[in-house]
C-alpha positions as CSV (number, residue, x, y, z in Angstrom):
1,M,106.0,198.2,158.7
2,G,102.7,199.4,158.4
3,I,100.1,198.2,156.1
4,D,97.9,200.8,154.5
5,F,94.5,199.4,154.0
6,R,93.7,201.9,151.4
7,T,96.4,200.6,149.2
8,V,95.8,196.9,150.1
9,P,92.6,196.5,148.2
10,M,94.2,198.2,145.2
11,E,97.2,195.9,145.4
12,L,94.8,193.0,145.9
13,V,92.9,194.0,142.8
14,I,96.1,194.4,140.8
15,N,97.3,191.0,142.0
16,I,94.0,189.4,141.1
17,L,94.1,191.2,137.8
18,N,97.7,189.9,137.3
19,I,96.7,186.4,138.2
20,V,93.8,186.6,135.7
21,V,96.0,188.0,132.9
22,L,98.6,185.4,133.7
23,Y,96.0,182.7,133.6
24,L,94.7,183.9,130.3
25,L,98.2,184.1,128.9
26,V,99.1,180.6,130.2
27,R,95.9,179.3,128.8
28,L,96.4,180.8,125.4
29,L,100.2,180.2,125.1
30,V,100.7,176.9,127.0
31,Y,97.5,175.1,127.8
32,K,95.8,175.1,124.3
33,P,99.0,173.9,122.5
34,V,99.6,171.3,125.1
35,K,96.0,170.2,125.0
36,N,96.1,170.1,121.2
37,F,99.4,168.2,121.4
38,M,97.9,165.6,123.8
39,Q,94.8,165.2,121.7
40,N,96.9,164.7,118.5
41,R,99.0,162.2,120.4
42,Q,95.9,160.4,121.7
43,D,94.5,160.3,118.1
44,R,97.8,158.9,116.7
45,I,98.0,156.2,119.4
46,Q,94.3,155.3,118.7
47,N,95.1,155.1,114.9
48,D,98.2,153.0,115.6
49,L,96.1,150.6,117.8
50,E,93.4,150.3,115.1
51,S,96.1,149.8,112.5
52,A,97.8,147.1,114.6
53,A,94.5,145.3,115.2
54,S,93.8,145.4,111.4
55,N,97.3,144.1,110.6
56,R,96.9,141.4,113.2
57,K,93.6,140.3,111.7
58,T,95.1,140.3,108.2
59,S,98.1,138.3,109.5
60,E,95.9,135.8,111.2
61,D,93.8,135.4,108.0
62,A,97.0,135.0,106.0
63,L,98.3,132.4,108.5
64,H,95.1,130.4,108.4
65,G,95.2,130.5,104.6
66,L,98.8,129.3,104.5
67,Q,98.1,126.6,107.1
68,D,95.2,125.4,104.9
69,E,97.4,125.4,101.9
70,L,100.1,123.6,103.8
71,D,97.6,120.9,104.9
72,A,96.4,120.6,101.3
73,N,100.0,120.2,100.0
74,R,100.7,117.6,102.7
75,K,97.6,115.6,101.6
76,K,98.6,116.0,98.0
77,A,102.2,114.7,98.8
78,A,100.7,111.8,100.7
79,L,98.5,110.9,97.8
80,E,101.5,111.2,95.4
81,A,103.6,109.0,97.7
82,Q,100.8,106.4,97.6
83,E,100.6,106.6,93.8
84,V,104.4,106.2,93.6
85,T,104.3,103.2,96.0
86,K,101.5,101.6,94.0
87,S,103.3,102.3,90.7
88,A,106.5,100.8,92.1
89,A,104.7,97.7,93.4
90,L,103.1,97.2,89.9
91,E,106.5,97.7,88.2
92,A,108.0,95.2,90.7
93,E,105.2,92.7,89.9
94,K,105.8,93.1,86.2
95,I,109.5,92.6,86.6
96,I,108.9,89.5,88.8
97,S,106.4,88.1,86.3
98,A,108.8,88.7,83.4
99,A,111.6,87.0,85.4
100,R,109.4,84.0,86.2
101,A,108.4,83.8,82.5
102,E,112.0,83.9,81.5
103,A,112.9,81.3,84.2
104,D,110.1,79.0,82.9
105,K,111.4,79.5,79.3
106,I,114.9,78.6,80.4
107,I,113.7,75.6,82.3
108,T,111.6,74.4,79.4
109,S,114.5,74.9,77.0
110,A,116.8,73.0,79.4
111,R,114.3,70.2,79.6
112,C,114.1,70.0,75.8
113,E,117.9,70.0,75.5
114,A,118.1,67.3,78.2
115,E,115.4,65.2,76.4
116,E,117.3,65.6,73.1
117,E,120.6,64.6,74.8
118,K,118.8,61.6,76.3
119,K,117.5,60.6,72.9
120,E,120.9,61.0,71.4
121,M,122.5,58.9,74.3
122,V,119.9,56.2,73.8
123,R,120.6,56.2,70.0
124,K,124.3,56.0,70.6
125,S,123.8,53.3,73.2
126,Q,121.7,51.3,70.7
127,D,124.3,51.7,68.0
128,E,127.0,50.6,70.5
129,I,124.8,47.6,71.5
130,V,124.4,46.7,67.9
131,S,128.1,47.0,67.3
132,I,128.8,44.8,70.3
133,A,126.2,42.3,69.3
134,C,127.6,42.1,65.8
135,S,131.1,41.6,67.3
136,M,129.8,38.8,69.5
137,A,127.9,37.2,66.6
138,E,131.1,37.3,64.5
139,K,133.1,35.6,67.2
140,L,130.4,33.0,67.8
141,L,129.7,32.3,64.1
142,G,133.3,32.7,63.0
143,R,132.4,34.9,60.0
144,E,131.8,38.5,59.5
145,V,128.3,39.6,60.2
146,K,127.3,42.8,58.7
147,P,125.1,45.2,60.6
148,Q,122.7,45.2,57.6
149,D,122.2,41.5,57.9
150,N,120.9,41.7,61.4
151,D,119.5,45.2,61.4
152,A,115.9,44.2,61.3
153,I,116.2,41.7,64.1
154,I,118.2,44.1,66.3
155,Q,115.9,47.0,65.7
156,S,112.9,44.8,66.5
157,F,114.5,43.7,69.7
158,L,115.4,47.2,70.8
159,K,111.9,48.5,70.1
160,D,109.8,45.7,71.6
161,G,112.3,43.9,73.7
162,K,111.5,40.6,71.9
163,V,113.3,38.6,69.3
164,L,111.3,37.8,66.1
């Protein structure tokens, strides 16, 4: 095979021209669309990152707001629990005071009843003593002694403990 140097430079020029044309075609048909695609993709990713950062900031602000609200609600619940406890203690104190007053009233009533019963028993005892004394006087004197006869003497003795 023989190489013809006269045709070589022409083939070389044609090959170089083919390479340049191929380069221009590839650049127009493939490189620019790929470059535009990559730039659009990079812009989308950048926008997504900025949006994510913005959403994160918004979420953190909302979280802090909700935590503050939760803390406020916990404090409010604690205060309400204290109020309920105080109210229950006051109500319990009122109930205890009312029960003590009722107990004092019952005790006073019972003491009054006991005093009345005591007086009634003393009166009945005095009447019985008078009746027994009259019976003894009748037996000693041999005649009937009426309680009206000796009523003044007996009443004086029961009151003072002395005979007139």
